[in-house]
BANUDREN-146894 format. One record per residue (C-alpha): residue number from 1; x, y, z; residue in three letters; chain. Coordinates in steps of 0.5 Angstrom, whole numbers, plus 500, padded with zeros to 3 digits. Layout:
N
<pt><n>NUM</n><x>X</x><y>Y</y><z>Z</z><res>ALA</res><chain>A</chain></pt>
...
END
This chain:
150
<pt><n>1</n><x>910</x><y>300</y><z>331</z><res>MET</res><chain>A</chain></pt>
<pt><n>2</n><x>908</x><y>298</y><z>338</z><res>ALA</res><chain>A</chain></pt>
<pt><n>3</n><x>903</x><y>303</y><z>341</z><res>TYR</res><chain>A</chain></pt>
<pt><n>4</n><x>897</x><y>301</y><z>337</z><res>ILE</res><chain>A</chain></pt>
<pt><n>5</n><x>897</x><y>295</y><z>333</z><res>LYS</res><chain>A</chain></pt>
<pt><n>6</n><x>891</x><y>293</y><z>328</z><res>GLY</res><chain>A</chain></pt>
<pt><n>7</n><x>891</x><y>287</y><z>324</z><res>GLU</res><chain>A</chain></pt>
<pt><n>8</n><x>897</x><y>284</y><z>322</z><res>ASP</res><chain>A</chain></pt>
<pt><n>9</n><x>898</x><y>285</y><z>314</z><res>ARG</res><chain>A</chain></pt>
<pt><n>10</n><x>901</x><y>279</y><z>313</z><res>ASN</res><chain>A</chain></pt>
<pt><n>11</n><x>896</x><y>275</y><z>317</z><res>ARG</res><chain>A</chain></pt>
<pt><n>12</n><x>893</x><y>269</y><z>312</z><res>ILE</res><chain>A</chain></pt>
<pt><n>13</n><x>886</x><y>270</y><z>311</z><res>ILE</res><chain>A</chain></pt>
<pt><n>14</n><x>881</x><y>267</y><z>305</z><res>MET</res><chain>A</chain></pt>
<pt><n>15</n><x>881</x><y>271</y><z>299</z><res>PHE</res><chain>A</chain></pt>
<pt><n>16</n><x>887</x><y>274</y><z>298</z><res>PRO</res><chain>A</chain></pt>
<pt><n>17</n><x>892</x><y>271</y><z>303</z><res>GLU</res><chain>A</chain></pt>
<pt><n>18</n><x>894</x><y>277</y><z>306</z><res>CYS</res><chain>A</chain></pt>
<pt><n>19</n><x>891</x><y>284</y><z>308</z><res>ILE</res><chain>A</chain></pt>
<pt><n>20</n><x>898</x><y>287</y><z>304</z><res>ASP</res><chain>A</chain></pt>
<pt><n>21</n><x>895</x><y>284</y><z>297</z><res>ASP</res><chain>A</chain></pt>
<pt><n>22</n><x>889</x><y>289</y><z>298</z><res>TYR</res><chain>A</chain></pt>
<pt><n>23</n><x>894</x><y>294</y><z>297</z><res>ILE</res><chain>A</chain></pt>
<pt><n>24</n><x>898</x><y>296</y><z>290</z><res>SER</res><chain>A</chain></pt>
<pt><n>25</n><x>905</x><y>297</y><z>290</z><res>GLU</res><chain>A</chain></pt>
<pt><n>26</n><x>904</x><y>304</y><z>287</z><res>ASP</res><chain>A</chain></pt>
<pt><n>27</n><x>899</x><y>306</y><z>293</z><res>ASN</res><chain>A</chain></pt>
<pt><n>28</n><x>901</x><y>312</y><z>296</z><res>PRO</res><chain>A</chain></pt>
<pt><n>29</n><x>898</x><y>309</y><z>303</z><res>VAL</res><chain>A</chain></pt>
<pt><n>30</n><x>905</x><y>305</y><z>302</z><res>ARG</res><chain>A</chain></pt>
<pt><n>31</n><x>909</x><y>311</y><z>303</z><res>VAL</res><chain>A</chain></pt>
<pt><n>32</n><x>905</x><y>313</y><z>309</z><res>ILE</res><chain>A</chain></pt>
<pt><n>33</n><x>906</x><y>306</y><z>312</z><res>ASP</res><chain>A</chain></pt>
<pt><n>34</n><x>914</x><y>307</y><z>311</z><res>THR</res><chain>A</chain></pt>
<pt><n>35</n><x>913</x><y>314</y><z>315</z><res>PHE</res><chain>A</chain></pt>
<pt><n>36</n><x>910</x><y>311</y><z>321</z><res>VAL</res><chain>A</chain></pt>
<pt><n>37</n><x>914</x><y>306</y><z>322</z><res>GLU</res><chain>A</chain></pt>
<pt><n>38</n><x>920</x><y>310</y><z>323</z><res>THR</res><chain>A</chain></pt>
<pt><n>39</n><x>917</x><y>314</y><z>328</z><res>LEU</res><chain>A</chain></pt>
<pt><n>40</n><x>919</x><y>313</y><z>335</z><res>ASP</res><chain>A</chain></pt>
<pt><n>41</n><x>913</x><y>314</y><z>339</z><res>LEU</res><chain>A</chain></pt>
<pt><n>42</n><x>916</x><y>314</y><z>346</z><res>LYS</res><chain>A</chain></pt>
<pt><n>43</n><x>920</x><y>320</y><z>344</z><res>GLU</res><chain>A</chain></pt>
<pt><n>44</n><x>914</x><y>324</y><z>340</z><res>LEU</res><chain>A</chain></pt>
<pt><n>45</n><x>910</x><y>323</y><z>348</z><res>GLY</res><chain>A</chain></pt>
<pt><n>46</n><x>906</x><y>317</y><z>347</z><res>PHE</res><chain>A</chain></pt>
<pt><n>47</n><x>906</x><y>313</y><z>354</z><res>LYS</res><chain>A</chain></pt>
<pt><n>48</n><x>906</x><y>306</y><z>354</z><res>ARG</res><chain>A</chain></pt>
<pt><n>49</n><x>908</x><y>304</y><z>348</z><res>THR</res><chain>A</chain></pt>
<pt><n>50</n><x>911</x><y>298</y><z>350</z><res>GLU</res><chain>A</chain></pt>
<pt><n>51</n><x>906</x><y>292</y><z>352</z><res>PRO</res><chain>A</chain></pt>
<pt><n>52</n><x>906</x><y>291</y><z>360</z><res>ASN</res><chain>A</chain></pt>
<pt><n>53</n><x>908</x><y>284</y><z>361</z><res>GLU</res><chain>A</chain></pt>
<pt><n>54</n><x>908</x><y>284</y><z>368</z><res>GLU</res><chain>A</chain></pt>
<pt><n>55</n><x>900</x><y>285</y><z>367</z><res>LYS</res><chain>A</chain></pt>
<pt><n>56</n><x>900</x><y>281</y><z>361</z><res>ILE</res><chain>A</chain></pt>
<pt><n>57</n><x>903</x><y>275</y><z>366</z><res>ASP</res><chain>A</chain></pt>
<pt><n>58</n><x>898</x><y>277</y><z>372</z><res>LYS</res><chain>A</chain></pt>
<pt><n>59</n><x>892</x><y>276</y><z>367</z><res>TYR</res><chain>A</chain></pt>
<pt><n>60</n><x>894</x><y>270</y><z>364</z><res>MET</res><chain>A</chain></pt>
<pt><n>61</n><x>896</x><y>267</y><z>371</z><res>GLN</res><chain>A</chain></pt>
<pt><n>62</n><x>888</x><y>269</y><z>373</z><res>ALA</res><chain>A</chain></pt>
<pt><n>63</n><x>886</x><y>266</y><z>367</z><res>LEU</res><chain>A</chain></pt>
<pt><n>64</n><x>890</x><y>259</y><z>368</z><res>ASP</res><chain>A</chain></pt>
<pt><n>65</n><x>887</x><y>259</y><z>376</z><res>GLU</res><chain>A</chain></pt>
<pt><n>66</n><x>880</x><y>260</y><z>373</z><res>GLU</res><chain>A</chain></pt>
<pt><n>67</n><x>881</x><y>254</y><z>368</z><res>ASP</res><chain>A</chain></pt>
<pt><n>68</n><x>884</x><y>250</y><z>374</z><res>LYS</res><chain>A</chain></pt>
<pt><n>69</n><x>877</x><y>251</y><z>378</z><res>LYS</res><chain>A</chain></pt>
<pt><n>70</n><x>873</x><y>248</y><z>372</z><res>GLU</res><chain>A</chain></pt>
<pt><n>71</n><x>872</x><y>240</y><z>373</z><res>ASN</res><chain>A</chain></pt>
<pt><n>72</n><x>872</x><y>238</y><z>365</z><res>TYR</res><chain>A</chain></pt>
<pt><n>73</n><x>872</x><y>230</y><z>367</z><res>ASP</res><chain>A</chain></pt>
<pt><n>74</n><x>867</x><y>231</y><z>372</z><res>ARG</res><chain>A</chain></pt>
<pt><n>75</n><x>861</x><y>225</y><z>370</z><res>LYS</res><chain>A</chain></pt>
<pt><n>76</n><x>854</x><y>226</y><z>372</z><res>PRO</res><chain>A</chain></pt>
<pt><n>77</n><x>851</x><y>221</y><z>377</z><res>ASN</res><chain>A</chain></pt>
<pt><n>78</n><x>845</x><y>217</y><z>375</z><res>ALA</res><chain>A</chain></pt>
<pt><n>79</n><x>840</x><y>221</y><z>379</z><res>GLN</res><chain>A</chain></pt>
<pt><n>80</n><x>843</x><y>227</y><z>375</z><res>GLU</res><chain>A</chain></pt>
<pt><n>81</n><x>842</x><y>223</y><z>368</z><res>ILE</res><chain>A</chain></pt>
<pt><n>82</n><x>836</x><y>221</y><z>370</z><res>THR</res><chain>A</chain></pt>
<pt><n>83</n><x>833</x><y>228</y><z>371</z><res>ASN</res><chain>A</chain></pt>
<pt><n>84</n><x>836</x><y>231</y><z>365</z><res>ARG</res><chain>A</chain></pt>
<pt><n>85</n><x>832</x><y>226</y><z>361</z><res>ILE</res><chain>A</chain></pt>
<pt><n>86</n><x>826</x><y>227</y><z>365</z><res>LYS</res><chain>A</chain></pt>
<pt><n>87</n><x>827</x><y>235</y><z>363</z><res>GLU</res><chain>A</chain></pt>
<pt><n>88</n><x>828</x><y>233</y><z>356</z><res>LEU</res><chain>A</chain></pt>
<pt><n>89</n><x>822</x><y>229</y><z>355</z><res>ASN</res><chain>A</chain></pt>
<pt><n>90</n><x>818</x><y>234</y><z>358</z><res>GLU</res><chain>A</chain></pt>
<pt><n>91</n><x>821</x><y>239</y><z>354</z><res>ARG</res><chain>A</chain></pt>
<pt><n>92</n><x>819</x><y>235</y><z>348</z><res>LYS</res><chain>A</chain></pt>
<pt><n>93</n><x>812</x><y>234</y><z>351</z><res>GLU</res><chain>A</chain></pt>
<pt><n>94</n><x>811</x><y>241</y><z>351</z><res>LYS</res><chain>A</chain></pt>
<pt><n>95</n><x>813</x><y>243</y><z>344</z><res>TYR</res><chain>A</chain></pt>
<pt><n>96</n><x>809</x><y>237</y><z>341</z><res>GLU</res><chain>A</chain></pt>
<pt><n>97</n><x>803</x><y>241</y><z>344</z><res>GLU</res><chain>A</chain></pt>
<pt><n>98</n><x>805</x><y>247</y><z>341</z><res>TYR</res><chain>A</chain></pt>
<pt><n>99</n><x>805</x><y>243</y><z>334</z><res>LYS</res><chain>A</chain></pt>
<pt><n>100</n><x>798</x><y>240</y><z>335</z><res>LYS</res><chain>A</chain></pt>
<pt><n>101</n><x>796</x><y>247</y><z>337</z><res>GLU</res><chain>A</chain></pt>
<pt><n>102</n><x>799</x><y>250</y><z>331</z><res>LEU</res><chain>A</chain></pt>
<pt><n>103</n><x>796</x><y>245</y><z>326</z><res>LYS</res><chain>A</chain></pt>
<pt><n>104</n><x>789</x><y>245</y><z>329</z><res>LYS</res><chain>A</chain></pt>
<pt><n>105</n><x>789</x><y>253</y><z>328</z><res>LYS</res><chain>A</chain></pt>
<pt><n>106</n><x>793</x><y>252</y><z>322</z><res>ARG</res><chain>A</chain></pt>
<pt><n>107</n><x>798</x><y>258</y><z>324</z><res>GLU</res><chain>A</chain></pt>
<pt><n>108</n><x>805</x><y>256</y><z>323</z><res>ASN</res><chain>A</chain></pt>
<pt><n>109</n><x>808</x><y>260</y><z>329</z><res>GLU</res><chain>A</chain></pt>
<pt><n>110</n><x>807</x><y>261</y><z>336</z><res>VAL</res><chain>A</chain></pt>
<pt><n>111</n><x>809</x><y>265</y><z>341</z><res>SER</res><chain>A</chain></pt>
<pt><n>112</n><x>810</x><y>263</y><z>348</z><res>THR</res><chain>A</chain></pt>
<pt><n>113</n><x>810</x><y>270</y><z>351</z><res>THR</res><chain>A</chain></pt>
<pt><n>114</n><x>805</x><y>275</y><z>348</z><res>ASP</res><chain>A</chain></pt>
<pt><n>115</n><x>800</x><y>271</y><z>344</z><res>PRO</res><chain>A</chain></pt>
<pt><n>116</n><x>799</x><y>278</y><z>340</z><res>ASN</res><chain>A</chain></pt>
<pt><n>117</n><x>806</x><y>278</y><z>337</z><res>VAL</res><chain>A</chain></pt>
<pt><n>118</n><x>808</x><y>275</y><z>330</z><res>ARG</res><chain>A</chain></pt>
<pt><n>119</n><x>815</x><y>275</y><z>326</z><res>LEU</res><chain>A</chain></pt>
<pt><n>120</n><x>815</x><y>281</y><z>321</z><res>MET</res><chain>A</chain></pt>
<pt><n>121</n><x>820</x><y>284</y><z>316</z><res>ASN</res><chain>A</chain></pt>
<pt><n>122</n><x>822</x><y>290</y><z>318</z><res>ASN</res><chain>A</chain></pt>
<pt><n>123</n><x>825</x><y>296</y><z>314</z><res>ASN</res><chain>A</chain></pt>
<pt><n>124</n><x>832</x><y>293</y><z>315</z><res>ASN</res><chain>A</chain></pt>
<pt><n>125</n><x>830</x><y>286</y><z>311</z><res>ASN</res><chain>A</chain></pt>
<pt><n>126</n><x>830</x><y>283</y><z>318</z><res>ASN</res><chain>A</chain></pt>
<pt><n>127</n><x>825</x><y>279</y><z>322</z><res>VAL</res><chain>A</chain></pt>
<pt><n>128</n><x>823</x><y>282</y><z>329</z><res>ASP</res><chain>A</chain></pt>
<pt><n>129</n><x>818</x><y>280</y><z>333</z><res>VAL</res><chain>A</chain></pt>
<pt><n>130</n><x>813</x><y>285</y><z>333</z><res>SER</res><chain>A</chain></pt>
<pt><n>131</n><x>805</x><y>287</y><z>334</z><res>TYR</res><chain>A</chain></pt>
<pt><n>132</n><x>801</x><y>288</y><z>328</z><res>ASN</res><chain>A</chain></pt>
<pt><n>133</n><x>797</x><y>294</y><z>329</z><res>ILE</res><chain>A</chain></pt>
<pt><n>134</n><x>791</x><y>295</y><z>324</z><res>GLN</res><chain>A</chain></pt>
<pt><n>135</n><x>787</x><y>302</y><z>325</z><res>THR</res><chain>A</chain></pt>
<pt><n>136</n><x>781</x><y>305</y><z>322</z><res>THR</res><chain>A</chain></pt>
<pt><n>137</n><x>782</x><y>313</y><z>321</z><res>VAL</res><chain>A</chain></pt>
<pt><n>138</n><x>776</x><y>318</y><z>320</z><res>ASP</res><chain>A</chain></pt>
<pt><n>139</n><x>778</x><y>322</y><z>313</z><res>ALA</res><chain>A</chain></pt>
<pt><n>140</n><x>776</x><y>328</y><z>315</z><res>LYS</res><chain>A</chain></pt>
<pt><n>141</n><x>778</x><y>329</y><z>322</z><res>HIS</res><chain>A</chain></pt>
<pt><n>142</n><x>784</x><y>324</y><z>322</z><res>LYS</res><chain>A</chain></pt>
<pt><n>143</n><x>781</x><y>321</y><z>329</z><res>LEU</res><chain>A</chain></pt>
<pt><n>144</n><x>782</x><y>314</y><z>330</z><res>ILE</res><chain>A</chain></pt>
<pt><n>145</n><x>776</x><y>311</y><z>330</z><res>ILE</res><chain>A</chain></pt>
<pt><n>146</n><x>778</x><y>303</y><z>331</z><res>ASP</res><chain>A</chain></pt>
<pt><n>147</n><x>784</x><y>299</y><z>332</z><res>PHE</res><chain>A</chain></pt>
<pt><n>148</n><x>786</x><y>292</y><z>333</z><res>LYS</res><chain>A</chain></pt>
<pt><n>149</n><x>792</x><y>289</y><z>335</z><res>VAL</res><chain>A</chain></pt>
<pt><n>150</n><x>794</x><y>282</y><z>331</z><res>SER</res><chain>A</chain></pt>
END
């Protein structure tokens, strides 16, 4: 079948060796599969049932041209290496300062963009950068009396 192809059922994967091994020999889906394989999609009115080799070749040539533009063998000069080492040392110093700050405040995380955000578990057992908002509510009138963002 050439119209829409999914995963090749004979493709080797981790367990079992191929997708076809998941389907038992007496599974009704095998009847459907055999029937679909006999269909002539072009005759049934489907368009573009064959791959457009011209477009594929044109696309592959464009990719090859872009690959040729990239210079994989380029070696940085001494000035670029010196600048890169300087950048890395500055970054290292910045992170060492963050580490000292965390130790001094006895915290285990820091946000460089907003001091009020923290890593928090959400309902999906994921961790998101979030605000922890505590509110005090009047029990009788259900009005917010006070709040704190931490």
